[in-house]
ZALO-997151 format. One record per residue (C-alpha): residue number from 0; x, y, z; residue in one letter. Coordinates in Angstrom, 2 decimals, decimal comma, padded with zeros to 5 digits. Example, Ala and Ser with C-alpha at 12.3 -4.5 7.8 and 13.67 -1.06 7.14 Angstrom:
2
+-----+---------+---------+---------+---------+
| num |       u |       v |       w | residuo |
+-----+---------+---------+---------+---------+
|   0 |  012,30 | -004,50 |  007,80 |       a |
|   1 |  013,67 | -001,06 |  007,14 |       s |
+-----+---------+---------+---------+---------+
This chain:
112
+-----+---------+---------+---------+---------+
| num |       u |       v |       w | residuo |
+-----+---------+---------+---------+---------+
|   0 |  054,81 |  052,74 | -054,32 |       m |
|   1 |  057,13 |  053,13 | -056,56 |       e |
|   2 |  059,59 |  050,45 | -058,22 |       i |
|   3 |  062,57 |  051,76 | -060,36 |       t |
|   4 |  065,78 |  049,65 | -061,77 |       v |
|   5 |  069,11 |  050,94 | -061,90 |       q |
|   6 |  071,81 |  048,57 | -063,45 |       d |
|   7 |  069,99 |  045,11 | -062,63 |       d |
|   8 |  068,80 |  046,04 | -059,20 |       i |
|   9 |  065,13 |  046,76 | -058,72 |       h |
|  10 |  064,28 |  049,76 | -056,19 |       i |
|  11 |  061,05 |  049,31 | -054,14 |       i |
|  12 |  060,47 |  052,54 | -052,53 |       k |
|  13 |  057,58 |  052,95 | -049,98 |       i |
|  14 |  056,54 |  056,05 | -047,94 |       a |
|  15 |  053,89 |  056,89 | -045,31 |       g |
|  16 |  052,68 |  054,12 | -043,36 |       s |
|  17 |  052,28 |  050,14 | -044,51 |       i |
|  18 |  048,81 |  049,15 | -043,10 |       l |
|  19 |  047,27 |  045,64 | -043,76 |       q |
|  20 |  045,13 |  047,39 | -046,86 |       s |
|  21 |  048,35 |  048,51 | -048,30 |       d |
|  22 |  050,09 |  045,00 | -048,05 |       s |
|  23 |  047,90 |  043,57 | -050,75 |       e |
|  24 |  049,50 |  046,42 | -052,91 |       e |
|  25 |  052,85 |  045,28 | -052,02 |       l |
|  26 |  052,29 |  041,54 | -052,64 |       d |
|  27 |  050,58 |  042,33 | -056,09 |       r |
|  28 |  053,59 |  044,42 | -056,77 |       n |
|  29 |  056,05 |  041,97 | -055,75 |       l |
|  30 |  054,10 |  038,76 | -057,82 |       s |
|  31 |  053,30 |  041,29 | -060,84 |       e |
|  32 |  056,58 |  042,76 | -061,29 |       h |
|  33 |  059,45 |  040,61 | -063,96 |       n |
|  34 |  062,36 |  040,33 | -061,47 |       f |
|  35 |  064,33 |  037,93 | -063,53 |       d |
|  36 |  066,33 |  036,30 | -063,78 |       p |
|  37 |  068,13 |  036,98 | -060,78 |       s |
|  38 |  066,30 |  038,72 | -058,60 |       p |
|  39 |  067,94 |  041,71 | -056,76 |       k |
|  40 |  065,55 |  043,84 | -054,68 |       i |
|  41 |  066,44 |  047,23 | -052,48 |       i |
|  42 |  063,40 |  047,67 | -050,14 |       i |
|  43 |  063,87 |  051,18 | -049,55 |       d |
|  44 |  061,50 |  052,16 | -045,71 |       l |
|  45 |  063,43 |  055,38 | -045,41 |       t |
|  46 |  060,36 |  057,26 | -045,47 |       e |
|  47 |  058,02 |  054,89 | -043,59 |       v |
|  48 |  056,69 |  055,41 | -040,48 |       s |
|  49 |  054,91 |  052,20 | -039,47 |       h |
|  50 |  054,78 |  048,82 | -041,23 |       i |
|  51 |  052,00 |  046,40 | -040,23 |       c |
|  52 |  052,88 |  042,58 | -039,39 |       s |
|  53 |  051,07 |  041,76 | -042,71 |       t |
|  54 |  053,51 |  043,47 | -044,90 |       a |
|  55 |  056,57 |  042,29 | -043,03 |       l |
|  56 |  055,14 |  038,79 | -043,61 |       g |
|  57 |  054,99 |  039,09 | -046,92 |       i |
|  58 |  058,79 |  040,68 | -047,36 |       i |
|  59 |  059,89 |  037,27 | -045,58 |       v |
|  60 |  058,20 |  035,08 | -048,15 |       s |
|  61 |  059,74 |  036,79 | -051,07 |       y |
|  62 |  062,57 |  036,45 | -049,13 |       k |
|  63 |  062,73 |  032,96 | -049,45 |       k |
|  64 |  061,33 |  033,10 | -052,91 |       k |
|  65 |  063,82 |  035,09 | -054,30 |       f |
|  66 |  066,63 |  033,23 | -052,68 |       k |
|  67 |  065,52 |  030,02 | -054,46 |       s |
|  68 |  066,36 |  032,15 | -057,13 |       a |
|  69 |  069,88 |  033,35 | -056,31 |       e |
|  70 |  068,24 |  036,57 | -055,78 |       g |
|  71 |  067,90 |  038,72 | -052,15 |       d |
|  72 |  066,32 |  041,44 | -050,89 |       i |
|  73 |  068,04 |  043,76 | -049,15 |       i |
|  74 |  066,14 |  046,83 | -046,41 |       i |
|  75 |  067,48 |  050,23 | -046,39 |       v |
|  76 |  065,95 |  051,68 | -043,16 |       v |
|  77 |  066,62 |  054,49 | -040,80 |       n |
|  78 |  064,31 |  055,39 | -038,62 |       d |
|  79 |  065,33 |  054,24 | -035,24 |       e |
|  80 |  061,64 |  052,56 | -034,56 |       d |
|  81 |  061,77 |  050,62 | -037,31 |       l |
|  82 |  065,08 |  049,76 | -036,88 |       l |
|  83 |  064,06 |  048,16 | -033,10 |       q |
|  84 |  061,14 |  046,16 | -035,12 |       l |
|  85 |  063,47 |  044,57 | -037,15 |       f |
|  86 |  065,67 |  044,28 | -033,87 |       e |
|  87 |  063,02 |  043,01 | -031,50 |       i |
|  88 |  061,56 |  040,86 | -034,49 |       t |
|  89 |  064,70 |  039,08 | -035,32 |       m |
|  90 |  064,20 |  040,38 | -039,06 |       l |
|  91 |  067,77 |  041,93 | -039,08 |       d |
|  92 |  069,12 |  038,30 | -038,86 |       k |
|  93 |  067,00 |  037,67 | -042,15 |       v |
|  94 |  067,61 |  040,97 | -043,87 |       f |
|  95 |  070,27 |  042,65 | -044,48 |       k |
|  96 |  069,46 |  046,11 | -042,88 |       v |
|  97 |  071,69 |  049,00 | -044,08 |       v |
|  98 |  070,71 |  052,40 | -043,56 |       p |
|  99 |  070,90 |  053,86 | -047,13 |       n |
| 100 |  070,65 |  053,00 | -050,91 |       i |
| 101 |  074,34 |  053,71 | -051,50 |       e |
| 102 |  075,01 |  050,81 | -048,68 |       d |
| 103 |  072,59 |  048,16 | -050,06 |       a |
| 104 |  074,24 |  048,91 | -053,53 |       f |
| 105 |  077,55 |  048,11 | -052,08 |       d |
| 106 |  076,07 |  044,74 | -050,13 |       e |
| 107 |  074,97 |  043,52 | -053,81 |       f |
| 108 |  078,11 |  044,50 | -055,14 |       k |
| 109 |  080,21 |  042,39 | -052,79 |       l |
| 110 |  078,00 |  039,34 | -053,73 |       n |
| 111 |  078,69 |  038,92 | -057,13 |       r |
+-----+---------+---------+---------+---------+
């Protein structure tokens, strides 16, 4: 997991599989990282092959937390199976899901 900042937007890039044991690291990174004043997060899942329900739950809880701080989380997914998972679980209604980083940046620019 790698966290970078471009402008005022934090990009969290994750690769491989996100298993339950990895969920703790995700939670820790999200809780310990300073996203002030208004958290704008892009979670890049373009190199993820699997994500467990625990990790999805953590991301949803941070979406709610950041939304109350006038921030947001945008998810980048281009894998058909992961995209289908977001659709089946209706998380595509909770998150803005885009196919690439550029579209995620554009979404934040539109919402300024």
